[in-house]
N, C-alpha and C positions, 0 to 999 in steps of 0.2 A: 763166553768164557769170562769176560771182564765183569759182567753182571753177577755171574754165579760166584766169583771170587769175592765180590762186594757183599753178597748175602752171607757167605761163610765168614767173612771178616766181622760183620756186624753180630753174628751169632757168637763168634768167639769173644767178642767184645763184652756181650751181656754175660756170657759164661764165666769169664774171668772176674768180672764184677762180683757176680754171685758167689763164686767159690771163695774169694778173698773175704766177703762179708760173712760167710758161714764159719770161718776159722776164728779161734780166739787168739788174741795177741799173747806174746810171752809176758809182756808187763801189762796185764789186764786191768789192774786198778790204777787210778790216777795218782795215788799217793806215791808210787814208785818214781814217777817223773820228777818229784820234788824232794828226793832224797830220803824216801821212806825206807823201812827195813828190807823190803824186797827189791831194792833197785839193783842189786848185783845179778839178779837173774835176767834183767833186761838185755844186758850185753853178753850174756853167758853163751855157752854152747847150745846148738839147737837140739841135740839128743837124736833120737830115732825119727826118721821122717814118717809122718802120718798118711793115711790114704788120701785125705783132702790135700795135704801139701804135694803129693805125687801128682794128683789129678790137676792141681793149679799149675804146676810146673809144665805138664804136657800142654794144657791150654795156653800157657804163656809162650811156649814154643811154637804152637800153630799160629797164635796171634802175631808173632814176630815174622813168621814165614809169609802169612798173608800180607802183612804191612809192606814187607820187602817186595813181594810179587806185584802189589798194587803200585808201588813207586816205580818198578821197572816199566810196568805196562803203561802207566800214566806218562812216562818220559817219552814213549813212542807217540802218544797222541798229542803232545804239547805242540803248540804252534804259536805264532805271533798274534798279539791282540790287535795289531795294526791291520786294518782291512785293506788298505791301499798303500802302494809305495808313494813316497813323497816324491813330487816332481823334481826332475833334475834340471836345475837352472844353470845358465851359463855364469861363469865367474864374473863377478861385478868389475866393470872398467874402473880403473883408478880415477879419481876425481882430478880435473885439470888443476895444475898448480897455478896459483895466484901469487903475484909478487906482492909482498906487504907494502902498503901505502907508507910513503915517507912521513916523518913527523911534520906537522904544520910549523911553519917559520913563525917566529915570534913577530907580533905586530909592531910596526915602526911608529914612533910618534913624531 
């Protein structure tokens, strides 16, 4: 199941790339990006959706569903990267308290 889902996901990935590359953009010429006369159409309404747009939407939905499914299935497979448990050591005993040495007395002449 997991391998089949990965295969479908990769196919959807290539399909969405191909469909997006087949479509022409709304602002197809580079001049509209720099304030050309056709720059109003770049952010305008989409109009009627084309067949390529509908297919791209369907592929994008399938791609999202396979991504979500792989994330859910991958969470079940997850585990720790640590192979062994760390040894449990006894708590360290406190160091014995040492009394500070008194300052040396000044030398008498």
